[in-house]
N, C-alpha and C positions, 0 to 999 in steps of 0.2 A: 365513161364514168369519171367524175371529178374526184381525185384523191382527197380523203378527209385527213386533216392533220390535228393531232391532239397531244397534249403533254402529260406524262406521268410524273408525279411528284413522289420521289422515293426518300423516305427518312431512314437513315442508317444509324443505329445506336448500339451501345453496350451498357449493361448494368450488371452489378455483382450482388449476389445474395450471400450474406455472411452469417454463420451460426456460431455461437460461442456459449460461454457460461459453464455450469457445473454438471457433473455426472456422478452418480452414486455407484460405487462398487461394493457389493454386499458380501464379498469374500473377506473374512476376517484376517487382518495382518497386523504386525507391530507398526508403530508409527514410521520407523525407518523403512520397513518393507513397503508400506503404503506409499511413501514418498518416491521410492525407487520405481514402483509401478506407474505412478502418475507421470513421472518424468520420462519414462520409456514410451508410454502409450498416449499421453496427453501433454499437458504443460507442467503442472506441479500440483501439490495438494492445494485445496481451495483457500483463497484469501477472502475472509468474510468480515467486512467492517463498514457496511452501509445498510440502510433499510432495503435498498434494491437487492443487495447480496442476500440478506436474510429472507426476503420474499422469494428469491430464486431457490434457496435451499428448501423452503417450505413446499414449493411447487414440485421440485424433484422428489422430495421425500414422500409427498402425497401420491405422486404418480407410481412410486415403487411400493406403496403401502408400508412405508418405513416409519416406525414410531420408537426410535431408540436414539443412541448417540453414535457418532462416527468421527474418525480422525479428520482434522483439517490442518492447515499449514502453520498454525501458531506454535512456537516452541520457546522454551526458556533458554535464551541464547547466552546470557552472562549474568548469573545471579550475584557474583561477588562484586564488591566495590573496587574500582580501579581508577588510577590516574590517567587522564587523557594524554599526558606527556609520556611518550614511549610505551604506553599501555602497561604501566608498572603496577604491581600489587602494592597494598598498603603495608609498608614497613613500620610506619608510625601513624597513630590515629588519635583523635581527641574529641570523640563524639560526646555530646551533651548527655548527662545522666538521664536514663530512661528514654532516650531518643529511639524511636522506632525506625530502624533502617532496613526492615524486612518486608515492606509493602510489596505485594505482587500484582497489584492492579494497575500500575502505571510506571513509566520510566521515571526514576528518581535521580536527582542531582544534589551535590553538596555545596553548602555555603559556610562561611565563617562569620561569627558575630563578634562584636567588640567585647564580649564576655570571655573570649578565647575558645568557646565551644564550637563544634561543627553541628550542622543540622541538615536533615534530608527533607527536601521539598520537591514539588513538581518542577520539572525542567522547563516548563512553559512560562513560569513566573518571570517577571521583568526585574532584574537586579543590576546594580553596578558590579564591577568585577576586577579581579587582580590578574594581570598577565605575568607569566614567568619569562624572564629574559636572561636567566643564568647568572654566572659570576661576571658582572660588568661593572664599569666605573660608576654607573648610575644606580647600582644595587640590583638585587635579584628580582625584585617585583616592581611592576608598574600598575598604578591604580587608575581605573577609568570610571568617570562619573556617570557615563551614559547607562541607562537601564535597558538591558537586552535579555532575551531568553538565554539559557545556558548554551544552547547550540550556536546561536548567533555570536555570543561572547567568545566561544571557543574558536569559531572561524576568524573573528577579528584578531585574537591573540596569535593564532597560528600564522596569519598572513603578515603580521608586523613584528612579532617576537618569536618565542619558541612555542608557547602554548598557554593555556590557563595555568594559574598558579599551582606549582607542584611543591608540596610541603614534606620535607624529608625528616624533620626533627622539631623539637620544641623551640629551638632558636628561630627557625623559619616561621613557626606559628606565632611566636611573640612579635616578630618583625611586622607581620600583617596586622596584628591587633594594635600595635603602636600606631600604624598609619590610620587605621579606622578611628581610634579614639582621640588621638592628639593632633593628627595632621589634617585629616579630612572630615572629622566629626560625623562619621557615618555609623550606622548600626550594623549593617551586614553586607556581604559581597560574595559573588560566586568564586569558588575555587575549582580546580580541575578534577573533581570527583564525580563519577557517574556510575549508574548501574543500569545496563540496557534492559534487563529482564526479558520481556517477550519480543520475539522477532518473527517476521513472516518468512517462510521457506523460499518463496519466490523473490525475496529481497524487496518487496513493496514496503514503503514507509508505513510504520505503525501510527495510525491516527487515533490516539487514545480516546478522544471524545466520541468517536464513532464505533468503538469496540464495546459490545454489549455482553456482559457476563451474566450467566444464570444466577439465581439467588444462592448466596453462600459460596460462590466461586470467585476466584480460585482459592481453594482451601488447603492445597498441599497436604492432604489428609495422611498420606503414608510417609511424608517427609522427602519424597523423591518424585513428585509429579511435575515433570518438566515438559510435557507435550499437551497440546490443546485438542479438545474434541468439540463437536457441535451437536446440539440436540436437533430434532426435526423442526423445532421452533425457530432455529437460527441463533439461539443463545449459546454461549460457549462456556467451557470449564476446563479444568486440568486433570490429567491422569498420568499414571506411570507409563513411560514410552514403550515398555516391553509387553504391555497388555495387548491383546489382539482385538481389533474392532473393525467393522466396515469403515469405508472412508469416502470422502468427496474429493474429486479431482476437478481442477479447472480444465475444461475441454479444449482441445486443440481447435483453433478457429478454422472453419472450413468455408472456403469462398468458391462459389460457382459463378463463372462469368458467362453471360448469355448474350449472343450477338443476334440482332434481328433487323428486318427491313419491313417497312410499312409503305404500301403503294397506294396512291390515290390519283384520280384524274382531276381532283380539285385541291384546294388549299386544305391544310390540316392544322388543327390546333395542337401544338406540341405538348402543352400541359395536359390536355385531354388524353393524348396518346400515352404519356407517362403514367397518368393515373389509371388508365385502363390496363396497362401491362402490369403495374404493381398489384392491382386487384386480382388479376388472373393468376400471377405467380403466388401470391399469398394464399389464394384458394387451393392451389395445387399442393403447397407445403402443408396447409392445414389438413387436407385430405390424407396426407402421408404422416400426420401427427408429428411434424417437425416444428419445434418452438424455439424461442430465443434467437430470432434471426432479424436481419434488417436489409433493406435495399440501398445500394449505393450506386448512383449513376456515374458512369465513366465520362469525364470531361475530355473532349477532343483537343488536339493541339491548338486549334484556333479558338479555344475557350468556350466552344458551344457543346451542348449535349448531342445534338443531331448533326449529321452531314446531309445536306440536301443535294439530290441529283435530279436533273430534268432530262428525261429521254423523250425525243420527238418520234412519233410513229405516223406512218401514212397508210391509208387503205385505198 
């Protein structure tokens, strides 16, 4: 009998299935206790500042038949106005009469106008600015004509001088006004005042345009509402941190790596193999009611998804 020779094409591959996002804990705790729990068993209290985040909160709440409010990771980090230079308190101030410096819906920053008064505006506005260079031959302050956001101006001043302008008394204030009115003919400029207000517990950057407050929130109704909660709708508000509420955690990411081999006596379409395996894995996870997951294929050292091996067999 003449031996028959054929080739087996073996595709070896790896893919990872990663699950993440939010989990609802319906045991009531204070904000601090809730955060400690989340950090111990998951990642942190939930950060919610996108439509996708709000949609996930709605899904998790619906799955748990939850129709109330729960703690999440927003907290009142620094309500007082402070100088960026050495994080100093205000020993001297010159706010305009009737100026609202207590807004709690966004991070606010301070500017000086040629009327000598200080005003509180959104830190994202583009303004010229004064840098603080201390007691130098060139004077205490350096004016920059470029219009930048407060944060970008602060970075610029910190890298080239000491910081944004730090005003310790009326003499400093008058010196800035003199430059605005008579030297540079400008109306207003950033100084080093800011109020952080709300921060995320996991240290994510607060994207104010994407943060959605519930109607009438934040209201600081009791005068001491420094922690954030979220409704089942995904909209947020403020409450007293010592109150006890259920809470949302960001789930620890769980990754399962699967190794597989596909054998064929003929050629295989790698894209078709990947699609079939993803479909099968998604069906398994769906049957197990596991949501919020994604497939990531492992790229081999040679830059390919699959490693091909040809084995020759004889009969």
